C-alpha positions as CSV (number, residue, x, y, z in Angstrom):
1,M,15.4,18.5,-29.1
2,L,16.2,15.4,-27.4
3,F,18.4,15.7,-23.9
4,S,22.1,16.3,-24.4
5,L,24.3,14.4,-22.4
6,K,25.5,18.2,-22.5
7,N,22.8,19.6,-20.1
8,A,23.3,16.9,-17.5
9,I,26.4,17.6,-17.2
10,L,25.4,21.6,-16.8
11,I,22.9,20.6,-15.0
12,F,24.3,18.0,-12.8
13,G,27.9,20.9,-12.0
14,D,29.5,19.9,-8.4
15,E,31.0,17.3,-10.1
16,M,31.9,15.6,-6.7
17,G,28.6,16.1,-5.5
18,L,27.2,13.8,-8.0
19,I,29.9,11.7,-7.2
20,V,29.5,11.2,-3.8
21,V,25.4,11.5,-3.8
22,L,24.8,8.4,-5.9
23,A,28.0,6.2,-4.2
24,V,25.8,7.1,-0.5
25,F,22.4,6.4,-3.0
26,T,24.4,3.3,-4.5
27,I,25.4,2.0,-0.7
28,T,22.0,2.1,0.8
29,Y,19.8,0.7,-1.0
30,F,22.7,-2.8,-1.0
31,L,22.5,-3.2,1.9
32,I,18.9,-2.1,2.4
33,I,17.9,-4.9,-0.5
34,T,20.7,-7.4,0.9
35,G,18.9,-7.1,4.7
36,K,22.2,-6.9,6.5
37,F,21.6,-4.1,8.2
38,K,18.2,-2.3,9.9
39,R,16.5,-0.2,6.4
40,S,15.9,2.3,8.7
41,T,19.3,2.5,10.5
42,V,20.7,2.4,6.8
43,A,18.8,5.1,5.4
44,F,18.5,7.6,8.6
45,S,23.0,6.9,8.8
46,A,22.4,8.0,5.0
47,G,21.0,11.7,5.6
48,M,23.0,12.0,8.3
49,L,26.5,11.5,6.1
50,I,24.4,13.6,3.0
51,L,24.1,16.2,5.9
52,L,28.0,15.7,7.3
53,F,29.5,16.2,3.6
54,K,27.0,19.2,3.1
55,I,25.6,18.5,0.1
56,I,22.5,20.5,0.4
57,S,23.9,23.6,-0.3
58,D,22.6,26.7,2.8
59,Y,21.7,23.5,4.8
60,S,20.8,25.0,8.5
61,I,18.2,23.2,11.1
62,E,16.7,25.5,10.9
63,K,15.2,25.0,7.6
64,I,15.1,21.1,8.2
65,G,11.5,21.2,7.6
66,I,12.5,22.0,3.1
67,Y,13.6,18.6,2.0
68,V,12.4,16.9,5.1
69,D,8.5,16.7,5.1
70,F,6.9,17.2,8.2
71,N,3.1,16.7,7.2
72,T,4.4,12.8,6.2
73,L,5.5,11.9,9.4
74,G,2.7,14.0,11.0
75,I,-0.2,11.8,9.5
76,L,2.1,8.0,10.5
77,I,2.9,9.2,13.9
78,G,-0.9,10.8,14.1
79,M,-2.7,7.3,12.3
80,M,0.4,4.5,14.5
81,I,-0.8,5.6,18.3
82,I,-5.0,6.3,17.1
83,V,-4.9,2.5,16.3
84,G,-2.6,1.5,18.3
85,I,-5.3,2.9,21.0
86,L,-8.3,0.7,18.5
87,K,-6.2,-1.9,19.0
88,S,-6.4,-3.0,22.0
89,T,-9.9,-2.8,22.6
90,G,-9.9,-6.0,20.8
91,F,-12.2,-4.6,18.0
92,F,-10.0,-6.0,15.4
93,E,-9.7,-9.7,16.7
94,Y,-13.6,-8.8,16.8
95,V,-14.1,-8.0,12.9
96,A,-12.0,-11.4,12.4
97,I,-14.0,-14.2,14.0
98,Y,-17.0,-12.1,13.0
99,I,-15.7,-13.0,9.4
100,V,-15.3,-16.6,10.6
101,K,-18.9,-16.7,11.6
102,F,-20.3,-14.8,9.1
103,S,-19.1,-17.5,5.7
104,K,-20.9,-20.4,8.3
105,G,-17.3,-22.6,8.0
106,N,-16.9,-22.3,4.0
107,V,-13.2,-22.0,3.4
108,R,-13.6,-20.5,0.3
109,L,-16.2,-17.6,1.1
110,L,-14.1,-17.2,4.7
111,F,-10.5,-16.5,2.6
112,F,-13.5,-14.3,0.0
113,F,-15.0,-12.8,2.9
114,F,-11.1,-12.4,4.9
115,M,-10.0,-10.8,1.9
116,I,-12.0,-8.3,0.8
117,A,-11.9,-7.4,5.4
118,I,-8.0,-6.6,5.2
119,A,-7.7,-5.1,1.9
120,F,-10.8,-2.7,3.1
121,F,-9.0,-1.8,6.5
122,S,-5.7,-1.2,4.5
123,A,-7.4,1.2,3.0
124,L,-8.2,3.4,6.8
125,L,-5.1,1.8,8.1
126,D,-1.6,1.5,7.4
127,N,-0.8,-2.0,5.5
128,V,1.2,-2.7,8.2
129,T,-0.8,-2.4,10.9
130,T,-3.2,-4.2,9.0
131,I,-1.0,-7.0,8.1
132,L,-0.3,-7.7,11.9
133,L,-3.5,-7.1,13.2
134,F,-5.1,-10.1,10.3
135,S,-2.1,-12.5,10.4
136,P,-2.9,-14.5,13.6
137,I,-6.0,-15.5,12.5
138,I,-4.7,-16.5,8.6
139,F,-2.8,-18.8,11.2
140,L,-5.9,-20.1,13.2
141,I,-7.8,-21.1,10.5
142,S,-4.9,-22.5,8.8
143,D,-3.7,-24.7,11.0
144,S,-7.1,-25.7,12.3
145,L,-7.9,-26.8,8.1
146,G,-4.0,-28.2,8.7
147,V,-3.0,-26.4,4.6
148,S,0.6,-24.3,4.7
149,P,-0.7,-21.0,5.9
150,T,2.6,-19.2,3.4
151,P,0.2,-18.8,0.6
152,Y,-2.3,-17.4,2.9
153,I,-0.2,-14.8,4.6
154,I,0.8,-13.6,1.1
155,L,-2.4,-12.4,0.6
156,T,-3.0,-10.9,3.5
157,V,0.1,-9.0,2.0
158,L,-0.9,-8.7,-1.5
159,F,-4.8,-7.7,-1.0
160,A,-3.7,-4.5,1.3
161,N,-0.8,-3.4,-0.9
162,I,-4.0,-3.2,-3.3
163,G,-6.9,-2.3,-0.6
164,G,-4.2,0.5,0.7
165,T,-4.1,2.1,-2.8
166,A,-6.9,3.5,-3.0
167,T,-6.7,6.2,-0.2
168,I,-4.4,9.3,1.2
169,I,-3.8,7.5,3.8
170,G,-3.6,3.6,2.9
171,D,-0.4,3.2,2.1
172,P,3.0,5.4,3.0
173,P,3.6,6.4,-0.9
174,N,0.2,7.4,-1.9
175,I,1.0,9.7,2.0
176,L,4.0,11.6,-0.5
177,I,2.4,11.9,-2.7
178,G,-0.4,13.8,-1.1
179,S,1.9,16.2,0.8
180,S,3.4,16.5,-2.8
181,S,0.8,16.9,-4.6
182,S,-2.9,18.9,-4.5
183,F,-4.8,16.1,-4.3
184,G,-6.5,15.2,-1.0
185,F,-8.4,12.2,0.5
186,I,-11.5,12.0,-1.3
187,D,-9.5,12.5,-4.8
188,F,-7.4,9.2,-4.3
189,V,-10.9,7.4,-2.7
190,L,-12.6,9.7,-6.7
191,Y,-9.6,8.2,-8.9
192,L,-8.5,5.5,-7.5
193,G,-10.6,3.7,-5.8
194,P,-12.9,2.2,-8.7
195,L,-8.8,0.8,-9.9
196,V,-9.0,-0.9,-6.4
197,I,-12.0,-2.2,-6.6
198,V,-11.9,-3.9,-10.5
199,T,-8.8,-4.9,-9.0
200,A,-9.2,-6.3,-5.6
201,L,-12.0,-8.5,-7.7
202,V,-9.7,-10.3,-10.5
203,S,-7.3,-11.0,-7.6
204,L,-10.2,-12.2,-5.4
205,I,-10.7,-14.9,-8.9
206,Y,-7.4,-15.8,-9.0
207,S,-6.9,-16.3,-5.7
208,D,-10.1,-18.6,-5.3
209,K,-9.0,-20.8,-9.0
210,K,-4.9,-21.5,-7.5
211,Y,-5.9,-20.7,-3.4
212,F,-9.4,-21.1,-2.1
213,K,-11.6,-23.7,-3.8
214,P,-8.4,-26.6,-3.1
215,V,-9.1,-26.9,0.1
216,A,-12.9,-25.8,0.2
217,K,-13.0,-29.7,1.8
218,K,-11.4,-28.8,4.1
219,S,-14.2,-26.7,6.1
220,D,-15.3,-28.9,9.0
221,S,-12.3,-28.6,10.4
222,L,-13.4,-24.6,11.0
223,K,-16.2,-25.9,13.4
224,R,-15.2,-24.5,16.7
225,L,-14.1,-20.7,15.6
226,S,-17.1,-20.9,14.0
227,N,-18.9,-21.3,17.4
228,T,-16.4,-18.6,18.9
229,D,-18.1,-15.8,20.3
230,P,-16.7,-12.4,18.8
231,K,-17.9,-9.8,21.7
232,K,-15.4,-12.6,23.7
233,A,-12.8,-10.8,22.2
234,I,-13.5,-6.6,22.9
235,K,-11.6,-5.9,26.2
236,S,-13.6,-3.1,27.1
237,K,-16.5,-1.8,25.3
238,K,-16.3,1.8,27.0
239,E,-12.5,2.4,25.7
240,L,-14.0,1.2,21.7
241,K,-16.5,3.7,21.8
242,K,-13.8,6.6,22.1
243,S,-11.6,5.2,20.0
244,L,-14.5,4.6,17.5
245,F,-15.7,8.2,17.6
246,V,-12.4,8.8,17.1
247,F,-11.2,7.6,14.6
248,I,-14.5,8.2,12.9
249,L,-13.7,11.9,13.5
250,V,-10.7,11.7,12.2
251,I,-11.7,10.0,9.0
252,F,-14.5,13.4,9.0
253,G,-11.7,15.4,8.9
254,F,-9.5,14.0,6.2
255,L,-12.7,13.7,4.4
256,T,-13.2,18.0,4.5
257,H,-9.6,19.2,5.3
258,E,-9.1,20.7,2.1
259,V,-12.5,22.9,2.1
260,F,-11.8,24.0,5.6
261,H,-7.4,24.4,5.0
262,Y,-6.3,21.5,7.5
263,D,-2.9,19.8,6.3
264,A,-4.2,16.2,6.8
265,S,-1.0,15.2,10.0
266,I,-2.8,18.5,12.1
267,I,-6.2,16.6,12.1
268,A,-4.1,13.4,12.6
269,L,-2.3,14.6,15.4
270,S,-4.6,16.4,16.7
271,G,-7.3,13.1,16.8
272,A,-3.9,11.4,18.7
273,A,-3.9,14.1,21.2
274,L,-8.0,13.7,21.6
275,L,-7.7,10.5,21.6
276,M,-4.7,9.7,23.9
277,L,-6.6,13.0,25.9
278,I,-9.8,11.1,26.6
279,S,-8.4,7.8,26.8
280,N,-5.9,8.4,30.0
281,K,-2.9,7.9,28.5
282,N,0.7,9.5,28.0
283,F,3.2,9.4,25.7
284,E,5.1,6.8,27.4
285,E,2.4,4.0,27.8
286,I,1.7,5.3,24.0
287,T,5.3,5.0,22.2
288,K,5.8,1.2,21.3
289,E,2.8,2.2,19.1
290,I,5.3,4.1,16.9
291,E,6.9,2.2,14.4
292,W,10.0,4.3,15.3
293,D,11.6,2.3,12.4
294,T,9.1,3.7,9.7
295,I,9.2,6.9,10.9
296,F,13.3,7.3,10.5
297,F,13.3,5.3,7.3
298,F,11.6,8.3,5.7
299,I,13.8,10.7,7.7
300,G,16.7,9.4,5.9
301,L,14.6,9.3,2.5
302,F,13.9,12.7,2.7
303,I,17.4,13.8,2.5
304,I,18.3,11.4,0.4
305,S,16.1,12.5,-1.5
306,F,16.6,15.9,-1.3
307,S,19.8,15.1,-2.0
308,L,19.4,13.5,-5.4
309,Q,17.1,17.3,-6.1
310,E,20.6,19.4,-5.6
311,V,23.4,17.4,-7.5
312,G,21.0,17.5,-10.2
313,V,19.8,13.8,-10.9
314,S,16.3,15.1,-10.4
315,S,16.1,17.3,-13.0
316,F,18.1,14.9,-15.3
317,L,15.7,12.4,-15.4
318,S,12.7,14.8,-15.8
319,G,14.7,15.8,-19.3
320,L,14.6,12.2,-20.3
321,L,11.1,11.7,-19.3
322,G,10.4,15.1,-21.0
323,N,10.7,14.5,-24.3
324,L,7.5,12.2,-23.6
325,S,5.8,14.8,-22.7
326,S,3.3,15.0,-25.9
327,N,2.5,11.8,-25.5
328,P,0.6,11.9,-22.0
329,I,-0.3,7.6,-22.4
330,L,2.8,6.6,-22.8
331,L,4.8,8.8,-20.6
332,Y,1.6,7.2,-17.8
333,I,2.4,3.6,-18.9
334,T,6.7,4.6,-18.4
335,I,5.8,6.3,-15.1
336,I,4.3,3.2,-14.3
337,W,6.2,0.2,-15.4
338,I,9.9,2.2,-13.9
339,T,8.9,2.9,-10.1
340,A,6.6,-0.2,-10.5
341,I,10.6,-2.2,-11.4
342,V,12.4,-0.6,-9.8
343,G,11.4,0.3,-6.7
344,S,9.7,-3.6,-6.6
345,F,13.7,-3.7,-5.6
346,I,14.6,-0.7,-4.1
347,G,11.5,0.2,-2.4
348,A,8.2,1.8,-3.4
349,V,8.9,4.2,-0.6
350,P,12.0,5.2,-1.6
351,I,12.2,5.1,-5.8
352,V,8.8,7.6,-4.6
353,T,11.2,10.1,-3.2
354,I,13.0,10.5,-6.2
355,M,10.1,10.2,-8.0
356,L,8.5,13.2,-6.3
357,P,10.4,16.0,-7.3
358,I,10.6,14.6,-10.5
359,V,7.2,15.1,-11.2
360,Q,6.2,18.1,-10.4
361,T,9.1,19.2,-13.1
362,L,7.2,18.0,-16.1
363,I,3.8,19.0,-14.4
364,I,5.2,22.9,-14.1
365,K,8.6,22.8,-16.7
366,Y,6.9,20.8,-20.3
367,G,3.0,21.0,-18.3
368,V,2.0,17.7,-18.4
369,S,-1.3,17.1,-16.3
370,P,-2.0,16.4,-12.5
371,D,-3.0,12.7,-13.9
372,I,0.6,12.4,-13.7
373,W,1.1,11.9,-10.0
374,W,-2.3,8.8,-10.6
375,A,0.3,6.8,-12.3
376,L,3.1,7.5,-9.5
377,S,0.7,5.8,-7.2
378,I,-0.5,2.7,-9.0
379,G,3.4,2.3,-10.3
380,S,4.4,2.4,-6.4
381,C,1.7,0.5,-5.0
382,F,1.3,-2.1,-6.7
383,G,4.8,-2.3,-8.0
384,G,5.7,-2.5,-4.3
385,S,3.9,-6.5,-3.7
386,G,6.7,-8.4,-7.0
387,T,9.6,-9.3,-4.6
388,I,10.3,-9.1,-0.2
389,T,11.8,-5.6,-0.3
390,G,8.3,-3.8,-2.6
391,A,7.8,-2.6,0.6
392,A,8.1,-2.4,3.8
393,S,4.4,-4.9,4.6
394,N,6.2,-7.1,2.2
395,M,8.9,-8.4,4.5
396,V,7.1,-8.1,7.6
397,G,4.3,-11.0,5.9
398,I,7.5,-13.0,5.3
399,G,8.7,-12.2,9.1
400,L,5.9,-13.2,10.2
401,V,5.6,-16.6,8.0
402,E,9.6,-17.4,8.8
403,Q,8.4,-16.8,12.5
404,H,5.4,-19.5,12.8
405,T,6.9,-21.9,10.3
406,H,10.7,-21.9,11.0
407,E,11.3,-22.3,7.6
408,R,13.6,-19.2,5.7
409,F,11.2,-18.2,3.2
410,G,13.7,-16.9,-0.1
411,Y,13.4,-14.6,-2.5
412,I,12.1,-17.0,-5.6
413,N,9.6,-17.9,-3.5
414,Y,8.5,-15.2,-2.3
415,M,8.5,-13.8,-6.2
416,K,6.3,-17.4,-7.2
417,Y,3.3,-16.2,-5.1
418,S,2.8,-12.5,-6.3
419,L,4.7,-12.1,-10.0
420,P,1.4,-12.8,-11.2
421,I,-1.1,-11.1,-9.1
422,T,1.0,-8.0,-9.5
423,L,1.4,-7.9,-12.8
424,F,-2.9,-8.4,-13.1
425,S,-2.8,-5.1,-10.9
426,L,-0.3,-3.1,-13.2
427,I,-1.5,-4.6,-16.8
428,I,-5.4,-3.1,-15.4
429,G,-3.4,0.1,-13.7
430,S,-2.7,0.6,-17.2
431,I,-5.7,0.3,-18.9
432,Y,-6.6,2.5,-16.5
433,M,-4.4,5.5,-16.8
434,V,-4.7,4.9,-21.1
435,I,-9.0,5.8,-20.0
436,I,-8.0,8.5,-17.8
437,S,-5.8,9.4,-20.4
438,I,-8.6,9.1,-23.2
439,V,-11.4,11.4,-21.2
């Protein structure tokens, strides 16, 4: 039986609460998309507004852990601290210069290796950090070649988003999905790793033909860079060894956390505490490495998402999608494309926070396979590349381009670069989910 309007009204219940939540939701994302205010401030303020209106029943500060996912926040804060200290050693500059030397001045090979490195590191770090680490050398290479850095920075963003899809810690939507599902680090690598490899290879072939090959004749301009000694980038070998030891230890912890029954947040925060201890760092020194805007953005989104669930919106949408539960292939593809299209405009993280309770209902109430989580991950991570507002990494990348070129970069201009690879990714992801559902 189709999900009726009468059912929806019964689910929504409190009409005033529904109106308030939808109004706050609409205004919040209008302000985020227009960029008139910082998105973290808008999202956090919206969350506080919902609490002031007492939309969440039986609210008390003691129960805040019910609707704010501290496991996700713990992973983010822990990894931000670890990566921040590792960055201060010069390790990532070493990697970038080494790639230049390894390519021996071959521009096509250089960009090819760079995109692979960006995708790889993005699977282990967060996307924004990866872009901030690699963008300076991309600008340097572009300036040396005498070409616009814009397409190469956007490719950096796109490959960071693709690579981040492979692991539970690589992309914020995956952190949320991992926290809400029963899947761990190894599950993400095993299920999404092959998809990411295929998608990255197809994207590399396209990028080589479109962007790398046209500048191949300018290889002589990179002689100075290829003669640079990578070891000079390392600021402290002692700190580097400590940081790499803890970083590898934390990755091992992610790989085995299900065996020892530890939350991923405990692994990340324990690693951060250990690295601060052996590096003799204090919170005052390290606080600048924590992206507080991202943390408070998440807090606001968690509250908004929970309020949508409280007034019945999530249940209503679950009912609509539940009509497709008898056809898993159609349901998976619908989840991918709805998440991708909506998420590309309001953001990958916001759409995932909305979809989490919907997917949970589809699994529990309608008996849908847990594989639906992979459809949500594919739609949000790949779809988030579509527009400037689709992911924080996109906005950071464009901000760096504008700062370097001193020119404003428009919404449509970004899509001219991003849409081909985004569409390739989503089509490949859809085919992949069809294969999973059949096998």
